[in-house]
SERO-4910 file (N, C-alpha, C, O; in steps of 0.05 Angstrom, whole numbers):
BEGIN
 pado doro    nc1    nc2    nc3   cac1   cac2   cac3    cc1    cc2    cc3    oc1    oc2    oc3
  Met    A   -122   -467     95   -100   -479     80    -74   -467     90    -54   -482     94
  Ile    A    -73   -441     95    -48   -430    102    -39   -440    131    -15   -442    137
  Ser    A    -58   -447    147    -53   -457    174    -38   -486    170    -19   -492    185
  Arg    A    -48   -501    152    -36   -526    146     -6   -525    135     11   -542    141
  Ile    A     -2   -504    120     23   -500    108     41   -492    131     63   -502    132
  Gln    A     31   -474    149     47   -467    175     54   -490    192     77   -492    201
  Asp    A     36   -506    196     39   -529    213     59   -548    199     77   -559    213
  Tyr    A     57   -553    173     77   -569    158    104   -557    161    123   -572    166
  Ala    A    106   -533    158    133   -518    160    145   -520    187    169   -525    189
  Ile    A    131   -517    206    140   -518    234    150   -549    241    170   -552    254
  Ile    A    134   -569    231    141   -597    236    166   -603    221    182   -620    230
  Asn    A    171   -590    200    194   -599    181    218   -577    188    237   -576    172
  Gly    A    217   -562    210    240   -545    216    243   -520    203    265   -508    203
  Cys    A    222   -510    190    225   -481    178    221   -463    200    205   -468    218
  Arg    A    236   -440    198    232   -418    217    217   -393    208    212   -375    223
  Ser    A    210   -393    184    197   -371    174    180   -378    147    187   -397    133
  Leu    A    159   -364    141    145   -365    117    149   -340    100    151   -319    112
  Glu    A    151   -341     74    152   -317     59    133   -320     34    127   -342     24
  Ile    A    125   -298     25    110   -299      2    111   -272    -13    115   -251      0
  Ser    A    108   -271    -40    109   -247    -55     82   -246    -69     72   -266    -79
  Val    A     71   -223    -71     44   -217    -79     41   -192    -99     52   -171    -92
  Arg    A     29   -194   -121     25   -170   -137      5   -150   -122    -14   -159   -108
  Ala    A     10   -125   -127     -5   -106   -110    -37   -106   -117    -53    -98   -101
  Asp    A    -44   -116   -142    -72   -117   -150    -85   -143   -139   -109   -147   -144
  Gln    A    -71   -161   -126    -83   -186   -115    -94   -179    -85    -81   -188    -66
  Leu    A   -116   -165    -83   -124   -153    -59   -132   -177    -39   -128   -175    -15
  Ala    A   -144   -198    -50   -154   -220    -30   -128   -234    -20   -127   -241      3
  Ala    A   -109   -237    -35    -83   -249    -25    -72   -232     -3    -64   -242     19
  Ile    A    -71   -207     -9    -59   -188     12    -75   -189     38    -64   -189     60
  Ser    A   -103   -189     35   -117   -189     60   -113   -215     76   -113   -215    100
  Ile    A   -110   -238     61   -104   -262     76    -77   -263     89    -75   -272    112
  Cys    A    -57   -253     75    -32   -252     85    -31   -235    114    -20   -244    134
  Glu    A    -45   -212    113    -46   -195    134    -63   -206    157    -55   -204    181
  Trp    A    -85   -219    150   -103   -233    171    -87   -254    185    -90   -259    209
  Phe    A    -70   -268    170    -54   -291    179    -29   -282    198    -15   -298    211
  Gly    A    -27   -255    197     -6   -246    215     22   -241    202     42   -236    215
  Met    A     22   -242    174     45   -237    160     51   -207    158     33   -191    155
  Glu    A     79   -200    161     87   -173    159     97   -166    132    113   -181    120
  Lys    A     87   -143    122     98   -134     96    126   -120    100    129   -101    114
  Trp    A    146   -132     87    172   -123     93    187   -109     69    209    -99     71
  Gly    A    172   -109     47    185    -98     23    166    -92      0    145   -105     -2
  Thr    A    173    -74    -17    159    -67    -41    175    -67    -65    197    -56    -63
  Lys    A    167    -76    -89    181    -74   -113    164    -62   -134    144    -73   -142
  Lys    A    173    -38   -143    157    -23   -163    150    -37   -187    128    -36   -196
  Arg    A    171    -52   -199    168    -66   -224    168    -95   -217    187   -109   -222
  Phe    A    149   -105   -205    147   -132   -195    137   -152   -217    148   -174   -220
  Ala    A    117   -144   -233    106   -160   -255     99   -145   -277     91   -122   -274
  Tyr    A    101   -156   -302     93   -142   -325     68   -155   -336     69   -177   -345
  Val    A     45   -139   -335     19   -150   -343      6   -130   -362      7   -106   -357
  Asn    A     -6   -139   -382    -20   -123   -402     -6    -96   -409    -18    -75   -409
  Asp    A     20   -100   -417     37    -79   -426     42    -57   -404     46    -34   -410
  Gln    A     41    -65   -380     48    -47   -358     62    -61   -334     58    -85   -330
  Phe    A     76    -48   -320     89    -60   -295     72    -55   -272     61    -33   -267
  Leu    A     70    -77   -257     53    -75   -231     74    -78   -206     95    -90   -207
  Glu    A     64    -64   -185     80    -65   -160     74    -90   -146     53   -102   -149
  Gly    A     93    -99   -130     89   -124   -115     99   -120    -86    115   -101    -81
  Tyr    A     90   -137    -68     97   -136    -41    109   -163    -30    104   -184    -41
  Tyr    A    126   -161    -10    138   -184      1    129   -185     31    130   -165     46
  Tyr    A    120   -209     38    108   -214     65    124   -236     77    134   -254     63
  Ala    A    128   -236    105    141   -258    119    128   -261    144    116   -241    154
  Lys    A    130   -283    157    122   -290    183    141   -309    197    146   -330    186
  Asp    A    153   -301    221    171   -318    236    153   -339    250    131   -334    260
  Leu    A    164   -363    249    151   -386    260    163   -397    289    153   -416    302
  Asp    A    185   -383    296    197   -391    321    192   -370    344    201   -374    366
***
């Protein structure tokens, strides 16, 4: 599915893909890294879940 998103983005002139992911979403993180996305940032208080803040990560991939 991500490859379809990338293909669609390229066809429509996008130059990069970006995604933000909670630190506890390990499967999503693995997919981002497998797909060649680079983690470029971390936010300590990314999401508030079950009365606590969770860290989050920002990923990006250049398409050009």
